[in-house]
Each structure stands twice: as structure tokens, then as C-alpha cells.
Residue frames as a rotation matrix with the C-alpha (Angstrom) as fourth column:
MET 1
-0.473 -0.473 -0.743 -0.88
0.065 -0.860 0.506 47.50
-0.878 0.191 0.438 75.81
ALA 2
0.621 0.784 0.012 -3.03
0.109 -0.072 -0.991 48.85
-0.776 0.617 -0.130 73.00
ASN 3
-0.445 -0.747 0.494 -1.70
0.591 0.170 0.789 48.59
-0.673 0.643 0.366 69.47
TYR 4
-0.171 0.355 -0.919 -2.26
-0.419 -0.870 -0.258 51.54
-0.892 0.341 0.298 67.12
ASP 5
-0.465 -0.109 -0.879 -1.89
-0.885 0.069 0.460 49.26
0.011 0.992 -0.129 64.09
GLN 6
-0.771 0.279 0.572 -4.00
0.053 0.924 -0.379 46.35
-0.634 -0.262 -0.727 65.29
LYS 7
-0.837 0.403 -0.369 -6.25
-0.485 -0.238 0.841 45.54
0.251 0.883 0.395 62.35
ILE 8
-0.319 0.831 0.455 -9.93
-0.273 0.379 -0.884 44.81
-0.908 -0.406 0.106 62.66
GLY 9
-0.256 0.128 0.958 -11.29
0.586 0.809 0.049 42.54
-0.769 0.574 -0.282 59.87
ILE 10
-0.834 -0.077 -0.546 -11.42
-0.356 -0.681 0.640 43.94
-0.421 0.729 0.540 56.35
LYS 11
-0.113 0.880 0.461 -14.87
0.470 0.456 -0.755 43.90
-0.875 0.132 -0.465 54.78
LEU 12
-0.948 -0.044 0.314 -16.05
0.309 -0.348 0.885 44.57
0.070 0.936 0.344 51.26
TRP 13
-0.443 0.804 -0.397 -19.02
0.123 -0.384 -0.915 46.91
-0.888 -0.454 0.071 51.44
ALA 14
-0.147 0.524 0.839 -21.74
0.989 0.083 0.121 47.03
-0.006 0.847 -0.531 48.81
GLU 15
-0.701 -0.203 0.684 -22.32
0.381 -0.917 0.118 50.52
0.603 0.344 0.720 47.50
GLU 16
0.227 0.892 0.391 -25.61
-0.013 -0.398 0.917 50.92
0.974 -0.213 -0.079 49.37
ASP 17
0.731 -0.007 -0.682 -23.76
0.650 0.310 0.694 50.15
0.207 -0.951 0.231 52.62
ARG 18
-0.375 -0.905 0.200 -21.06
0.794 -0.425 -0.435 52.79
0.479 -0.004 0.878 52.16
PRO 19
-0.440 0.201 -0.875 -21.41
0.773 -0.411 -0.483 55.60
-0.457 -0.889 0.025 54.67
ARG 20
-0.873 0.101 -0.478 -22.06
-0.236 -0.944 0.231 58.51
-0.428 0.314 0.848 52.30
GLU 21
-0.704 0.630 -0.330 -24.60
-0.239 0.228 0.944 56.59
0.669 0.743 -0.010 50.27
LYS 22
-0.424 0.518 -0.743 -26.17
0.801 0.597 -0.041 55.20
0.423 -0.613 -0.668 53.44
LEU 23
-0.659 0.145 -0.738 -26.56
0.427 -0.736 -0.525 58.70
-0.619 -0.661 0.423 54.89
LEU 24
-0.855 0.322 -0.406 -28.11
-0.512 -0.650 0.562 60.01
-0.083 0.688 0.721 51.69
LEU 25
-0.592 0.615 -0.521 -30.45
-0.056 0.614 0.788 57.06
0.804 0.495 -0.329 51.41
ASN 26
0.010 0.591 -0.806 -31.52
0.716 0.559 0.418 56.54
0.698 -0.582 -0.418 55.02
GLY 27
0.719 0.220 0.660 -30.48
-0.200 -0.843 0.499 59.59
0.666 -0.491 -0.562 57.02
ARG 28
-0.138 -0.929 0.344 -27.79
-0.624 -0.188 -0.758 60.19
0.769 -0.320 -0.554 59.63
ARG 29
0.202 0.260 0.944 -29.50
-0.965 0.220 0.146 58.21
-0.170 -0.940 0.295 62.41
PHE 30
0.976 0.206 -0.077 -28.87
-0.218 0.946 -0.239 54.95
0.024 0.250 0.968 60.56
LEU 31
0.380 -0.909 -0.172 -25.10
-0.178 0.111 -0.978 55.37
0.907 0.403 -0.120 60.65
THR 32
0.688 -0.280 -0.669 -22.86
0.711 0.443 0.546 53.91
0.143 -0.852 0.504 63.32
ASP 33
0.751 -0.502 -0.429 -20.15
-0.116 -0.740 0.663 55.97
-0.650 -0.448 -0.614 65.01
ALA 34
-0.199 -0.887 0.416 -17.55
0.347 0.333 0.877 54.27
-0.916 0.319 0.242 62.82
GLU 35
0.017 0.279 0.960 -19.46
0.999 0.039 -0.029 55.13
-0.046 0.960 -0.278 59.65
LEU 36
0.948 0.315 -0.036 -19.77
0.316 -0.949 0.015 58.79
-0.029 -0.025 -0.999 60.67
ILE 37
0.389 -0.887 -0.249 -16.04
-0.192 -0.343 0.920 58.98
-0.901 -0.310 -0.304 61.35
ALA 38
-0.205 -0.443 0.873 -15.40
0.720 0.535 0.441 57.25
-0.662 0.719 0.209 58.01
ILE 39
0.640 0.480 0.600 -17.21
0.755 -0.536 -0.378 60.10
0.140 0.695 -0.705 56.27
LEU 40
0.896 -0.335 -0.290 -14.90
-0.164 -0.859 0.485 62.56
-0.412 -0.387 -0.825 58.04
ILE 41
0.024 -0.993 0.118 -11.69
-0.207 0.111 0.972 60.80
-0.978 -0.048 -0.203 57.01
GLY 42
0.351 0.246 -0.903 -12.89
-0.857 -0.305 -0.416 59.97
-0.378 0.920 0.104 53.50
SER 43
0.542 -0.238 -0.806 -10.57
-0.460 0.718 -0.522 57.05
0.703 0.653 0.280 52.78
GLY 44
0.955 -0.218 0.200 -8.70
-0.052 0.543 0.838 54.32
-0.291 -0.811 0.507 54.57
ASN 45
-0.006 -0.983 -0.184 -5.30
-0.787 -0.109 0.607 52.84
-0.617 0.148 -0.773 53.74
LYS 46
-0.349 -0.175 -0.921 -4.12
-0.875 0.412 0.253 50.14
0.336 0.894 -0.296 51.37
ASN 47
-0.914 -0.058 -0.402 -5.21
0.048 0.967 -0.249 47.41
0.403 -0.247 -0.881 53.78
GLU 48
-0.582 0.707 -0.402 -8.41
0.672 0.140 -0.728 48.85
-0.458 -0.694 -0.556 55.27
THR 49
-0.022 0.676 0.736 -11.54
0.724 -0.497 0.479 50.65
0.690 0.543 -0.478 54.20
ALA 50
-0.526 -0.097 0.845 -12.34
-0.288 -0.914 -0.284 53.96
0.800 -0.393 0.453 55.87
VAL 51
0.540 0.799 0.266 -14.95
-0.586 0.130 0.800 52.17
0.604 -0.588 0.538 57.98
ASP 52
0.680 -0.344 -0.647 -12.50
0.519 0.850 0.094 49.50
0.518 -0.400 0.756 59.16
LEU 53
-0.448 -0.864 0.228 -9.93
0.481 -0.449 -0.753 52.15
0.753 -0.228 0.617 60.01
SER 54
-0.218 0.473 0.854 -12.59
-0.617 -0.744 0.255 54.07
0.756 -0.471 0.454 61.95
LYS 55
0.814 0.511 -0.276 -13.54
-0.164 0.658 0.735 50.90
0.557 -0.553 0.620 63.83
ARG 56
0.200 -0.832 -0.518 -9.90
0.759 0.466 -0.455 50.37
0.620 -0.302 0.724 64.78
ILE 57
-0.627 -0.387 0.675 -9.61
-0.019 -0.860 -0.511 53.92
0.778 -0.333 0.532 66.10
LEU 58
0.224 0.807 0.546 -12.82
-0.724 -0.237 0.648 53.55
0.653 -0.540 0.531 68.09
SER 59
0.743 0.022 -0.669 -11.68
0.256 0.914 0.315 50.20
0.618 -0.405 0.674 69.44
TYR 60
-0.327 -0.940 -0.099 -8.45
0.569 -0.113 -0.814 51.77
0.754 -0.323 0.572 70.70
TYR 61
-0.804 0.094 0.587 -10.55
-0.408 -0.805 -0.430 54.32
0.432 -0.586 0.686 72.62
GLU 62
-0.925 0.376 0.058 -12.86
0.229 0.673 -0.703 51.57
-0.304 -0.637 -0.709 73.94
ASN 63
-0.461 0.761 0.456 -15.69
0.717 0.018 0.697 52.65
0.522 0.648 -0.554 71.60
ASN 64
0.219 0.443 -0.870 -16.12
0.871 -0.490 -0.030 55.72
-0.439 -0.751 -0.493 73.79
LEU 65
0.379 -0.014 0.925 -16.59
0.706 -0.642 -0.299 59.01
0.598 0.767 -0.233 71.94
THR 66
0.992 -0.051 0.112 -15.75
-0.112 -0.749 0.653 60.99
0.050 -0.661 -0.749 75.07
LYS 67
0.425 -0.891 0.160 -12.34
0.257 0.288 0.923 59.30
-0.868 -0.351 0.351 75.26
LEU 68
0.059 -0.358 0.932 -11.85
0.996 0.078 -0.033 59.78
-0.061 0.930 0.361 71.52
GLY 69
0.767 0.349 0.539 -12.75
0.424 -0.905 -0.017 63.45
0.482 0.241 -0.842 71.97
ARG 70
0.855 -0.503 -0.125 -9.80
-0.132 -0.444 0.886 63.88
-0.501 -0.741 -0.446 74.34
ALA 71
0.320 -0.762 0.563 -7.33
0.820 0.520 0.238 62.61
-0.474 0.386 0.792 71.71
SER 72
0.147 -0.379 -0.914 -4.95
-0.231 -0.911 0.341 65.13
-0.962 0.161 -0.222 70.22
ILE 73
0.783 0.048 -0.620 -4.05
-0.618 -0.052 -0.785 65.55
-0.070 0.997 -0.011 66.57
THR 74
-0.257 -0.958 -0.130 -0.73
-0.944 0.277 -0.180 63.90
0.209 0.077 -0.975 67.36
ASP 75
-0.419 0.181 0.890 -2.47
-0.454 0.807 -0.378 60.94
-0.786 -0.562 -0.256 69.02
LEU 76
0.591 0.779 0.209 -4.74
-0.172 0.375 -0.911 60.35
-0.788 0.502 0.355 66.05
SER 77
0.576 -0.426 -0.698 -1.94
-0.814 -0.223 -0.536 60.76
0.072 0.877 -0.475 63.52
LYS 78
-0.425 -0.749 0.508 -0.26
-0.790 0.582 0.196 57.66
-0.442 -0.318 -0.839 65.01
PHE 79
0.245 0.580 0.777 -2.87
0.000 0.801 -0.598 55.46
-0.969 0.147 0.197 63.35
LYS 80
-0.790 -0.532 0.306 -1.76
0.245 0.183 0.952 54.15
-0.563 0.827 -0.014 59.97
GLY 81
-0.401 0.645 0.651 -3.88
0.867 0.037 0.497 55.94
0.296 0.764 -0.574 57.38
ILE 82
0.748 0.618 -0.241 -4.58
0.663 -0.698 0.269 59.02
-0.002 -0.361 -0.932 59.51
GLY 83
-0.334 -0.838 0.432 -2.53
0.787 -0.500 -0.361 62.03
0.518 0.220 0.827 58.53
GLU 84
-0.893 -0.092 -0.441 -2.67
0.361 -0.733 -0.576 65.49
-0.270 -0.673 0.688 60.03
ALA 85
-0.786 0.616 -0.053 -5.56
-0.528 -0.626 0.574 66.65
0.320 0.479 0.817 57.84
LYS 86
-0.106 0.763 -0.638 -7.76
0.077 0.646 0.759 63.67
0.991 0.031 -0.127 58.75
ALA 87
-0.447 -0.125 -0.886 -6.86
0.860 0.213 -0.464 64.00
0.247 -0.969 0.012 62.42
ILE 88
-0.988 0.084 -0.128 -7.85
-0.050 -0.966 -0.254 67.68
-0.145 -0.245 0.959 62.34
SER 89
-0.475 0.864 -0.167 -11.21
-0.455 -0.079 0.887 66.77
0.753 0.498 0.431 60.79
ILE 90
-0.050 0.435 -0.899 -11.96
0.576 0.748 0.330 64.27
0.816 -0.501 -0.288 63.57
VAL 91
-0.664 -0.279 -0.694 -10.90
0.744 -0.337 -0.577 66.65
-0.073 -0.899 0.431 66.35
ALA 92
-0.952 0.306 0.020 -12.91
-0.298 -0.938 0.177 69.54
0.073 0.162 0.984 64.88
ALA 93
-0.275 0.901 -0.334 -16.06
-0.223 0.279 0.934 67.43
0.935 0.332 0.124 64.43
LEU 94
-0.078 0.216 -0.973 -15.94
0.809 0.584 0.065 66.07
0.582 -0.783 -0.221 67.98
GLU 95
-0.874 -0.251 -0.416 -15.36
0.452 -0.734 -0.507 69.54
-0.178 -0.631 0.755 69.38
LEU 96
-0.727 0.682 0.081 -18.45
-0.497 -0.604 0.624 70.80
0.474 0.413 0.778 67.53
GLY 97
-0.025 0.728 -0.685 -20.44
0.216 0.673 0.708 67.91
0.976 -0.130 -0.174 68.97
LEU 98
-0.420 -0.208 -0.883 -19.24
0.892 0.085 -0.444 68.78
0.167 -0.974 0.150 72.46
ARG 99
-0.993 0.032 -0.115 -20.16
-0.011 -0.983 -0.184 72.45
-0.119 -0.182 0.976 72.06
ARG 100
-0.433 0.893 -0.122 -23.59
-0.391 -0.064 0.918 71.52
0.812 0.445 0.377 70.73
LYS 101
-0.025 0.392 -0.919 -24.16
0.649 0.706 0.283 69.27
0.760 -0.590 -0.273 73.73
GLU 102
-0.709 -0.316 -0.631 -23.11
0.698 -0.445 -0.561 72.04
-0.103 -0.838 0.536 76.10
ASN 103
-0.934 0.348 0.077 -25.52
-0.310 -0.900 0.305 74.46
0.176 0.261 0.949 74.46
VAL 104
-0.066 0.979 -0.193 -28.56
-0.690 0.094 0.718 72.18
0.721 0.181 0.669 74.71
GLU 105
-0.863 -0.326 -0.387 -27.69
0.023 0.739 -0.673 70.14
0.505 -0.590 -0.630 77.81
GLU 106
0.054 0.927 0.371 -30.89
-0.780 -0.192 0.595 68.94
0.623 -0.322 0.713 79.41
GLU 107
-0.446 -0.109 0.889 -31.65
-0.768 0.557 -0.317 66.69
-0.461 -0.823 -0.332 82.33
LEU 108
-0.929 0.074 -0.362 -32.34
-0.155 0.812 0.563 63.16
0.336 0.579 -0.743 81.23
VAL 109
-0.072 0.985 0.158 -36.03
-0.917 -0.127 0.377 62.30
0.391 -0.118 0.913 81.16
GLN 110
-0.902 -0.173 0.395 -36.96
-0.354 0.820 -0.450 59.50
-0.246 -0.546 -0.801 83.53
VAL 111
-0.378 0.781 -0.498 -39.63
-0.470 0.301 0.830 57.04
0.797 0.548 0.253 82.43
THR 112
-0.877 0.166 0.450 -42.06
-0.381 0.330 -0.864 56.13
-0.292 -0.929 -0.226 85.20
ALA 113
0.001 0.924 0.381 -45.14
0.105 0.379 -0.919 55.48
-0.994 0.041 -0.097 83.05
SER 114
-0.167 -0.004 0.986 -46.16
0.934 0.320 0.160 55.07
-0.316 0.947 -0.050 79.43
THR 115
0.846 0.531 0.034 -47.33
0.520 -0.812 -0.263 58.70
-0.112 0.241 -0.964 79.38
ASP 116
0.373 -0.800 -0.470 -43.71
-0.174 -0.557 0.812 59.80
-0.912 -0.221 -0.347 79.80
VAL 117
-0.543 -0.540 0.643 -42.82
0.476 0.433 0.766 57.94
-0.692 0.722 0.022 76.61
TYR 118
0.254 0.746 0.616 -45.84
0.962 -0.127 -0.243 59.39
-0.103 0.654 -0.750 74.81
LYS 119
0.879 0.066 -0.472 -44.85
0.123 -0.988 0.090 62.94
-0.461 -0.137 -0.877 75.71
TYR 120
-0.001 -0.990 -0.141 -41.27
-0.132 -0.140 0.981 62.31
-0.991 0.020 -0.131 74.67
LEU 121
-0.768 -0.339 0.543 -42.12
0.384 0.436 0.814 60.85
-0.513 0.834 -0.205 71.25
GLN 122
0.196 0.978 -0.065 -45.39
0.520 -0.160 -0.839 62.63
-0.831 0.131 -0.541 70.51
HIS 123
0.501 -0.025 -0.865 -43.82
-0.503 -0.822 -0.267 65.16
-0.705 0.569 -0.424 68.14
THR 124
-0.631 -0.772 0.075 -41.66
-0.436 0.433 0.789 62.52
-0.641 0.465 -0.610 66.49
PHE 125
-0.728 0.406 0.553 -44.74
0.587 0.786 0.195 60.71
-0.356 0.466 -0.810 65.19
ALA 126
-0.061 0.788 -0.612 -46.97
0.110 -0.604 -0.789 63.74
-0.992 -0.115 -0.050 64.64
HIS 127
0.506 0.490 -0.710 -48.61
-0.533 -0.469 -0.704 63.99
-0.678 0.735 0.024 61.22
LEU 128
-0.681 -0.732 -0.016 -46.68
-0.491 0.440 0.752 61.17
-0.544 0.520 -0.659 59.57
ASN 129
0.410 0.820 -0.400 -48.37
-0.876 0.233 -0.421 59.52
-0.252 0.523 0.814 56.60
HIS 130
0.267 -0.383 -0.884 -46.04
-0.345 0.819 -0.459 56.52
0.900 0.428 0.086 56.73
GLU 131
0.976 0.083 -0.202 -44.95
0.136 0.492 0.860 54.10
0.170 -0.866 0.469 59.44
GLU 132
0.075 -0.976 0.205 -41.76
-0.539 -0.213 -0.815 54.60
0.839 -0.049 -0.542 61.41
PHE 133
0.801 0.087 -0.592 -40.26
0.374 0.700 0.609 52.32
0.467 -0.709 0.528 64.06
TRP 134
0.146 -0.717 0.682 -38.18
-0.550 -0.631 -0.546 53.91
0.822 -0.295 -0.487 66.83
ILE 135
0.342 -0.057 -0.938 -36.56
0.726 0.650 0.226 52.69
0.596 -0.758 0.264 70.01
LEU 136
0.628 -0.232 0.743 -35.80
-0.577 -0.780 0.244 54.54
0.523 -0.582 -0.623 73.22
LEU 137
0.027 -0.697 -0.717 -32.71
0.413 0.660 -0.627 53.46
0.910 -0.279 0.306 75.12
LEU 138
0.803 0.309 0.510 -32.83
-0.337 -0.469 0.816 53.72
0.491 -0.827 -0.272 78.90
ASN 139
-0.391 -0.919 0.053 -30.09
-0.507 0.167 -0.845 53.53
0.768 -0.358 -0.532 81.50
SER 140
-0.607 0.101 -0.789 -30.36
0.496 0.824 -0.275 51.52
0.622 -0.558 -0.550 84.71
ALA 141
-0.840 0.329 -0.431 -32.20
0.228 -0.507 -0.831 54.43
-0.492 -0.797 0.351 86.35
ASN 142
-0.018 0.864 0.502 -34.91
0.918 0.214 -0.335 54.33
-0.397 0.455 -0.797 83.63
LYS 143
0.236 0.025 -0.971 -33.70
-0.119 -0.991 -0.055 57.62
-0.964 0.129 -0.231 82.19
ILE 144
0.900 0.213 0.380 -33.80
0.333 0.225 -0.916 58.10
-0.281 0.951 0.132 78.43
MET 145
-0.039 -0.992 -0.116 -30.32
0.338 -0.122 0.933 58.05
-0.941 -0.003 0.340 76.91
GLY 146
-0.715 -0.199 -0.670 -31.54
-0.497 -0.528 0.689 58.61
-0.491 0.826 0.278 73.38
LYS 147
0.434 0.848 0.303 -33.95
-0.188 0.414 -0.891 57.71
-0.881 0.330 0.340 70.61
HIS 148
-0.689 -0.718 -0.100 -33.08
-0.328 0.186 0.926 55.90
-0.647 0.671 -0.363 67.41
LEU 149
0.357 0.753 -0.552 -34.97
-0.866 0.045 -0.498 55.45
-0.350 0.656 0.668 64.14
ILE 150
-0.274 -0.417 0.867 -34.84
-0.173 0.908 0.382 51.78
-0.946 -0.046 -0.321 63.19
SER 151
-0.781 0.044 0.623 -36.93
0.593 0.366 0.718 51.72
-0.196 0.930 -0.312 60.03
LYS 152
-0.343 0.750 -0.565 -39.56
-0.446 -0.660 -0.605 53.52
-0.827 0.044 0.561 58.01
GLY 153
-0.767 0.124 0.630 -41.98
0.492 0.743 0.453 52.18
-0.412 0.657 -0.631 55.45
GLY 154
-0.731 0.567 0.381 -45.32
0.205 -0.349 0.914 52.73
0.651 0.746 0.139 53.77
GLN 155
-0.293 0.724 0.625 -48.78
-0.765 -0.569 0.301 53.50
0.574 -0.390 0.720 55.08
ALA 156
0.669 0.693 -0.270 -49.45
-0.454 0.668 0.589 49.96
0.589 -0.271 0.761 56.25
ALA 157
0.929 -0.358 -0.097 -46.16
0.332 0.688 0.646 48.60
-0.165 -0.632 0.758 57.59
THR 158
0.480 -0.875 -0.061 -42.42
-0.820 -0.424 -0.385 48.93
0.311 0.235 -0.921 58.04
VAL 159
0.656 -0.317 -0.685 -39.86
0.205 0.948 -0.243 46.13
0.726 0.019 0.687 58.16
VAL 160
0.646 -0.407 0.647 -37.99
-0.760 -0.430 0.488 45.85
0.080 -0.806 -0.586 61.46
ASP 161
0.291 -0.653 -0.699 -34.69
-0.023 0.726 -0.688 44.01
0.956 0.216 0.197 61.76
PRO 162
0.981 0.138 -0.134 -34.16
0.119 0.109 0.987 42.82
0.150 -0.984 0.091 65.36
LYS 163
0.274 -0.956 -0.108 -30.41
0.957 0.282 -0.064 42.69
0.091 -0.086 0.992 64.80
ILE 164
-0.234 -0.335 0.913 -30.32
0.368 -0.899 -0.236 46.44
0.900 0.281 0.334 64.26
ILE 165
0.667 0.579 0.470 -32.29
-0.220 -0.450 0.866 47.11
0.712 -0.680 -0.173 67.44
PHE 166
0.937 -0.287 -0.200 -29.96
0.312 0.428 0.848 45.12
-0.158 -0.857 0.490 69.67
LYS 167
0.061 -0.935 0.350 -26.84
0.936 -0.067 -0.345 46.31
0.346 0.349 0.871 67.87
VAL 168
-0.002 0.011 1.000 -27.80
0.034 -0.999 0.011 49.93
0.999 0.034 0.002 68.58
ALA 169
0.871 0.415 0.263 -28.70
-0.250 -0.086 0.964 49.11
0.423 -0.906 0.029 72.19
ILE 170
0.707 -0.664 -0.244 -25.43
0.696 0.592 0.406 47.28
-0.125 -0.457 0.881 72.84
GLU 171
-0.103 -0.783 0.613 -23.30
0.793 -0.437 -0.425 49.97
0.601 0.443 0.666 71.18
ASN 172
-0.069 0.157 0.985 -24.93
-0.239 -0.961 0.137 52.59
0.968 -0.226 0.104 73.41
SER 173
-0.875 -0.381 -0.299 -24.67
0.135 0.401 -0.906 50.52
0.465 -0.833 -0.299 76.61
ALA 174
-0.189 0.901 0.389 -28.43
-0.730 -0.394 0.559 50.59
0.657 -0.178 0.732 77.21
ALA 175
-0.899 -0.007 0.437 -29.99
-0.356 0.593 -0.722 48.82
-0.254 -0.805 -0.536 80.18
TYR 176
-0.219 0.910 0.353 -33.56
0.409 0.414 -0.813 48.76
-0.886 -0.034 -0.463 78.84
ILE 177
-0.993 -0.029 0.115 -35.34
0.118 -0.306 0.945 49.27
0.008 0.952 0.307 75.52
ILE 178
-0.144 0.979 -0.141 -38.74
0.056 -0.135 -0.989 50.75
-0.988 -0.150 -0.035 74.70
LEU 179
-0.743 -0.021 0.669 -40.24
0.647 0.235 0.726 50.05
-0.172 0.972 -0.161 71.28
ALA 180
-0.096 0.751 -0.653 -42.46
0.047 -0.652 -0.757 52.54
-0.994 -0.104 0.027 69.48
HIS 181
-0.911 -0.118 0.394 -44.12
0.402 -0.049 0.914 52.80
-0.088 0.992 0.092 66.10
ASN 182
-0.582 0.706 -0.404 -47.07
-0.494 -0.701 -0.514 54.58
-0.646 -0.099 0.757 64.57
HIS 183
-0.407 0.580 0.705 -50.24
0.797 0.603 -0.037 53.60
-0.447 0.547 -0.708 62.73
PRO 184
-0.986 -0.014 -0.169 -50.96
-0.065 -0.889 0.452 56.31
-0.157 0.457 0.876 60.13
SER 185
-0.557 0.829 -0.051 -54.44
0.366 0.301 0.880 54.80
0.745 0.472 -0.471 59.68
GLY 186
-0.363 0.403 0.840 -55.41
-0.741 -0.672 0.002 56.02
0.565 -0.622 0.542 63.14
ASN 187
0.687 0.582 -0.436 -56.24
-0.256 0.755 0.604 52.47
0.680 -0.303 0.667 64.31
LEU 188
0.138 -0.649 0.748 -54.60
-0.978 -0.210 -0.001 51.84
0.158 -0.731 -0.664 67.67
LYS 189
0.822 0.264 0.504 -55.21
-0.408 0.891 0.198 48.09
-0.397 -0.368 0.841 67.72
PRO 190
-0.250 -0.967 0.051 -51.98
-0.696 0.216 0.685 46.07
-0.673 0.136 -0.727 67.38
SER 191
0.429 0.300 -0.852 -51.79
-0.840 0.479 -0.254 43.83
0.332 0.825 0.458 64.33
GLU 192
0.989 -0.084 0.122 -50.82
0.037 0.938 0.345 40.20
-0.143 -0.337 0.931 64.59
SER 193
0.421 -0.891 0.169 -47.44
0.558 0.107 -0.823 41.10
0.716 0.440 0.542 63.07
ASP 194
0.136 -0.311 0.941 -47.03
-0.587 -0.790 -0.177 43.76
0.798 -0.529 -0.290 65.80
ASN 195
0.746 0.242 0.621 -47.74
-0.661 0.389 0.642 41.13
-0.086 -0.889 0.450 68.45
LYS 196
0.905 -0.425 -0.003 -45.40
0.413 0.881 -0.230 38.57
0.101 0.207 0.973 66.89
LEU 197
0.212 -0.856 0.472 -42.58
0.197 -0.436 -0.878 41.09
0.957 0.279 0.076 66.57
THR 198
0.279 -0.047 0.959 -43.05
-0.808 -0.551 0.208 42.18
0.519 -0.833 -0.192 70.19
ARG 199
0.936 0.105 0.337 -42.95
-0.281 0.798 0.533 38.59
-0.213 -0.593 0.777 71.46
ASN 200
0.712 -0.700 0.064 -39.83
0.584 0.539 -0.606 37.82
0.390 0.469 0.793 69.43
LEU 201
0.098 -0.691 0.717 -38.02
-0.100 -0.723 -0.683 40.95
0.990 -0.005 -0.140 70.59
ILE 202
0.560 0.151 0.815 -38.91
-0.806 -0.125 0.578 40.31
0.189 -0.981 0.052 74.25
ALA 203
0.973 -0.179 0.145 -37.52
0.140 0.960 0.242 36.76
-0.183 -0.215 0.959 73.97
ALA 204
0.423 -0.862 0.279 -34.33
0.592 0.030 -0.805 37.93
0.686 0.506 0.523 72.26
GLY 205
0.208 -0.303 0.930 -33.92
-0.465 -0.867 -0.178 40.75
0.860 -0.396 -0.321 74.78
ASN 206
0.842 0.148 0.519 -34.21
-0.536 0.348 0.769 38.34
-0.067 -0.926 0.373 77.68
MET 207
0.815 -0.577 0.048 -31.45
0.576 0.799 -0.172 36.18
0.061 0.168 0.984 76.21
LEU 208
0.046 -0.821 0.569 -29.20
0.559 -0.451 -0.696 39.22
0.828 0.350 0.438 75.81
GLU 209
-0.122 0.036 -0.992 -30.19
0.968 -0.216 -0.127 40.67
-0.219 -0.976 -0.008 79.19
LEU 210
-1.000 0.001 -0.017 -31.56
-0.006 -0.961 0.277 43.73
-0.016 0.277 0.961 77.42
LYS 211
-0.522 0.853 -0.014 -35.12
0.665 0.396 -0.634 43.92
-0.535 -0.340 -0.773 78.66
ILE 212
-0.701 0.487 0.521 -37.88
0.218 -0.549 0.807 45.29
0.679 0.679 0.279 76.45
VAL 213
-0.901 0.281 -0.330 -39.98
0.308 -0.122 -0.944 47.24
-0.306 -0.952 0.024 78.97
ASP 214
0.048 0.969 -0.243 -42.81
0.086 -0.247 -0.965 48.48
-0.995 0.025 -0.095 76.71
HIS 215
-0.805 -0.143 0.575 -44.04
0.581 0.000 0.814 48.83
-0.116 0.990 0.083 73.15
LEU 216
-0.226 0.714 -0.663 -46.15
0.088 -0.663 -0.744 51.85
-0.970 -0.227 0.087 72.24
ILE 217
-0.407 0.228 0.884 -48.29
0.913 0.082 0.399 52.37
0.019 0.970 -0.242 69.16
PHE 218
-0.631 0.072 -0.773 -48.95
0.177 -0.956 -0.234 55.99
-0.756 -0.284 0.590 68.23
THR 219
0.127 0.559 0.819 -51.64
0.976 -0.220 -0.002 57.78
0.179 0.799 -0.574 66.27
ASP 220
-0.334 -0.280 0.900 -51.90
0.311 -0.934 -0.175 61.55
0.889 0.221 0.400 65.96
ARG 221
0.067 0.499 0.864 -54.01
-0.619 -0.659 0.428 61.83
0.783 -0.563 0.264 69.11
GLU 222
0.785 0.338 0.519 -53.64
-0.618 0.486 0.618 58.64
-0.044 -0.806 0.590 71.15
PHE 223
-0.332 -0.870 -0.363 -51.32
-0.826 0.454 -0.333 55.80
0.455 0.189 -0.870 72.03
PHE 224
0.842 0.481 -0.245 -51.50
-0.346 0.829 0.439 52.13
0.414 -0.284 0.865 72.95
SER 225
-0.139 -0.900 0.414 -49.14
-0.972 0.045 -0.229 50.59
0.188 -0.434 -0.881 75.51
TYR 226
0.063 0.079 -0.995 -48.51
-0.168 0.983 0.068 46.85
0.984 0.163 0.075 75.59
LYS 227
-0.842 -0.437 -0.316 -47.39
0.231 0.238 -0.943 47.13
0.487 -0.867 -0.100 79.22
ASP 228
-0.751 0.596 0.285 -50.49
-0.647 -0.577 -0.498 49.07
-0.133 -0.558 0.819 80.29
GLU 229
0.195 0.868 -0.457 -52.69
-0.923 0.320 0.215 46.47
0.333 0.380 0.863 78.60
GLY 230
0.321 -0.115 0.940 -50.95
-0.665 0.679 0.310 43.61
-0.674 -0.725 0.141 80.39
LEU 231
0.980 0.084 -0.178 -49.51
-0.194 0.579 -0.792 42.19
0.037 0.811 0.584 77.17
MET 232
0.279 -0.935 -0.217 -45.93
0.143 0.264 -0.954 42.10
0.949 0.235 0.208 78.41
């Protein structure tokens, strides 16, 4: 039997990790579901931060936004720290998300070759003068469930945290991961750091049973595929 008041560990967040500041600093794609909900509710209760309260709500609904979207205002108000006004904010936001999805519903793109990935991400990397590192999450049928920005940096490099990659993949129930980043210089050749990162991520993915199926490097006109080149 689920417990509305079951507490998930209280954490002290540094200012740069707080949801509003994080969104302003890094953009909305860097926020977890719990952090986005925390922005909606604004504050937690005397024992929990807004993020911890949001995690508890998500946990009750099995970390499934569809199930959370079916919750009524009365259901949400049962959580300690969620009054009617906060419950209304959550319900309204999820309803907007549902309507947006209904308006732009598209068939999931299936990846059968590296060219499918190139076409899907081509506009994402177009005309950038800095490096960005993205991942595509695939389901068991090799269909793209979504894309996620992992990091962005300068003209020469961007720092990639493997923990973030696998955290995002696990939270979204991905079966496979495709890595992608760009070289603003126009040089398609992978650097030694690119190769090392790819090897490390493949090894970590194998341990977690989250297979890395390809890594693409983009320029404005071309792309390089580790899989096509027999490097993975």
C-alpha cells in the first residue's frame, strides 16, 4: 500500500542546483521531472525541499508522468505540503503538456542506419560555434524516444559527465543510447578524448545493460559514425 507521506531523503541543494537557477543557467532540458514539478509548486514543507516533495509525489505514481497526469486535485492535495493551489498548478501544467503532445503527435522515428540519426539531429547542430553533446534514447524497437542535451562548451571541447547520461537514460526507460556531438572546427576526425569517452561509455553501458549503439560527430555538412567505421 503506497504511503502519501513516505519521505524520500532530504538534501541540501547548493544555489546553482536549485531548479529555477538551474533552468536559467543551463536551460530546461537539464532539469529532471522532479525539478520541473518543484518549480510549479514553489516550496516544500517544513521537512522537505520542493524537489524532495516532488520526488515523493513522482515515486507514488511510479515515476510515470502519464499516471501523475491522471491524478485529480483531491489526489494531489493528500500529499503533505501540497495544497489546492499547488495541486491546481500541477494539474494545469500536465494538461498543457498533454494538449501539446496531441497537437504535434508524430510517429516515432526508427533508426536503421547512421543516416537516420544524422537527419534527425542535423538541425540541432547546424551553425553552432560551440560544442554540444546530445544523446538519443531508443526503445527496444530502435525508435527514438527523445533527445537530451547533456553538455555544451567552447569551440574546442565540452565536458561530459557519464553519470548524467545514464541517469537520463534510466529515468526515461531507454533500451539503447546513441551519442552525438559536434566539431565546430569542421574537422570530422575523432580526438583521442572522443575515443576515450566512447570506450568508457560503452563499458559502463554494458555493465548497466544500456547499450551504446553509435557515436556520431557532426559538422555543418558531414558526419562521422563510430559504428560505420567499425570502431564499436
